[in-house]
C-alpha positions as CSV (number, residue, x, y, z in Angstrom):
1,X,96.8,165.7,45.9
2,X,93.0,165.8,45.9
3,X,90.8,166.6,42.9
4,X,87.4,166.5,41.6
5,X,86.2,164.6,38.6
6,X,83.1,165.1,36.6
7,X,80.9,162.3,35.2
8,X,80.4,162.4,31.4
9,X,76.9,163.8,31.7
10,X,75.0,166.3,33.7
11,X,71.7,164.8,34.8
12,X,69.8,165.0,38.0
13,X,70.9,168.2,39.5
14,X,70.6,170.0,42.8
15,X,69.4,173.5,41.9
16,X,65.8,172.8,41.1
17,X,64.9,169.1,41.2
18,X,62.2,169.6,38.6
19,X,64.4,171.2,35.9
20,X,67.4,168.9,36.0
21,X,69.7,171.9,35.7
22,X,72.6,173.0,37.9
23,X,72.1,176.4,39.4
24,X,74.8,179.1,40.1
25,X,75.4,177.8,43.6
26,X,75.9,174.2,42.5
27,X,78.4,175.5,40.0
28,X,80.2,177.6,42.6
29,X,80.4,174.5,45.0
30,X,81.9,172.5,42.2
31,X,84.4,175.2,41.3
32,X,85.4,175.5,45.0
33,X,85.9,171.8,45.4
34,X,88.0,171.6,42.2
35,X,90.4,174.0,43.9
36,X,90.3,172.1,47.2
37,X,88.5,168.8,47.3
38,X,89.1,168.6,51.1
39,X,87.4,171.9,51.9
40,X,84.9,171.5,54.7
41,X,81.2,172.6,54.5
42,X,81.7,175.6,56.7
43,X,84.5,177.0,54.5
44,X,82.5,176.3,51.4
45,X,79.5,178.0,52.9
46,X,81.4,181.3,53.5
47,X,82.2,181.8,49.9
48,X,78.8,180.7,48.5
49,X,76.4,182.3,51.0
50,X,74.7,179.1,52.1
51,X,74.6,177.4,55.4
52,X,77.0,174.5,55.9
53,X,74.0,172.2,56.1
54,X,72.7,173.4,52.8
55,X,76.2,172.9,51.3
56,X,76.3,169.4,52.6
57,X,72.9,168.6,51.1
58,X,74.0,170.0,47.7
59,X,77.3,168.2,47.7
60,X,75.6,164.9,48.6
61,X,73.1,165.3,45.8
62,X,75.9,166.1,43.3
63,X,77.8,163.0,44.5
64,X,74.7,160.8,44.4
65,X,73.7,162.0,40.9
66,X,77.1,161.2,39.5
67,X,77.8,164.8,38.5
68,X,80.7,165.0,41.0
69,X,83.3,162.6,42.4
70,X,85.8,163.6,45.0
71,X,89.0,161.6,44.4
72,X,92.7,161.4,45.3
73,X,94.8,162.4,42.4
74,X,98.4,161.0,42.4
75,X,101.5,161.9,40.5
76,X,102.0,158.7,38.4
77,X,105.8,159.1,38.3
78,X,106.1,159.2,42.1
79,X,104.1,155.9,42.5
80,X,106.0,153.8,39.9
81,X,104.5,154.6,36.5
82,X,107.6,155.9,34.6
83,X,106.1,155.8,31.1
84,X,102.9,157.6,30.1
85,X,101.6,157.6,26.5
86,X,98.7,158.7,24.4
87,X,97.8,156.0,21.8
88,X,95.7,156.8,18.8
89,X,93.8,153.9,17.3
90,X,92.2,153.4,13.9
91,X,89.3,151.0,14.2
92,X,87.6,148.9,11.5
93,X,85.3,147.1,13.9
94,X,82.7,147.8,16.6
95,X,84.0,151.0,18.2
96,X,81.7,150.7,21.2
97,X,82.8,147.2,21.9
98,X,86.4,148.1,21.4
99,X,86.1,151.1,23.6
100,X,84.7,149.0,26.4
101,X,87.3,146.3,26.0
102,X,90.1,148.8,26.1
103,X,88.6,150.6,29.0
104,X,88.8,147.3,31.0
105,X,92.6,147.2,30.6
106,X,94.5,148.1,33.7
107,X,96.9,150.3,31.9
108,X,94.2,152.4,30.2
109,X,93.3,155.5,32.3
110,X,91.5,157.5,29.6
111,X,89.5,156.2,26.6
112,X,87.7,158.6,24.2
113,X,86.0,158.2,20.9
114,X,87.1,161.0,18.6
115,X,86.5,162.5,15.2
116,X,89.5,163.0,13.0
117,X,92.7,161.1,12.4
118,X,92.0,158.5,15.1
119,X,88.8,156.7,16.1
120,X,89.9,156.2,19.7
121,X,92.5,157.8,21.8
122,X,93.7,156.0,24.9
123,X,96.0,157.3,27.6
124,X,98.0,154.6,29.3
125,X,100.3,154.5,32.4
126,X,103.1,151.9,32.3
127,X,105.8,150.9,34.7
128,X,108.5,151.0,31.9
129,X,109.0,150.7,28.2
130,X,108.6,146.9,28.2
131,X,105.2,147.3,29.9
132,X,104.2,149.9,27.2
133,X,105.3,147.3,24.5
134,X,103.0,144.7,26.2
135,X,100.1,147.2,26.3
136,X,100.6,148.0,22.6
137,X,100.7,144.3,21.7
138,X,97.5,143.8,23.7
139,X,95.8,146.6,21.8
140,X,97.0,145.4,18.4
141,X,95.6,141.9,19.2
142,X,92.1,143.2,19.7
143,X,89.8,142.3,16.8
144,X,88.9,145.5,14.9
145,X,92.0,147.5,15.7
146,X,93.6,148.2,12.3
147,X,96.4,150.5,13.4
148,X,97.8,152.4,16.4
149,X,100.2,155.2,17.0
150,X,101.8,155.8,20.4
151,X,103.0,159.2,21.6
152,X,105.1,158.8,24.8
153,X,105.2,161.7,27.1
154,X,108.6,163.3,27.7
155,X,107.4,165.7,30.4
156,X,103.9,166.5,31.5
157,X,103.8,170.3,31.8
158,X,100.2,170.9,32.8
159,X,97.5,168.7,34.3
160,X,94.5,170.3,35.9
161,X,91.1,169.2,37.3
162,X,90.0,172.7,38.2
163,X,88.0,173.6,35.1
164,X,86.0,176.3,36.9
165,X,82.5,177.3,36.1
166,X,81.4,177.2,32.5
167,X,80.6,180.6,31.0
168,X,76.9,181.6,30.8
169,X,75.4,180.9,27.4
170,X,72.4,182.8,26.2
């Protein structure tokens, strides 16, 4: 399964190098690659009304700027990760430092600072329940973690990387 991931920020863009904004064609390229990350430049060009060479240049700029990554997306269950969980953490220490430390853990695949009940939410992939217990113990041992609450997945019913094009805002 192929997919597209977006970086956390939209910076240097391809539409107009001077404005730093994505143009409609950039957004259409991204949307098309979200549907099929293996699409070739000729196929992309047909739906976007640009030459394959122009598409290639834009895709390369999107990749180089960090706006776009083309990655292989796997089904964790089919490659040996039988337990998935979302863990909410309450922090009483340096949230930036803890976020970085947790992000360095192999089991952590998603770390986000939040507002609300938890300060951090961490998605983890584990080989089994014993592995999840080890990960939770590692998280509890971090200086500044005051509590955690794990929510194990029973069944993943939707996962998408095809967010489409954001609506125009005026």
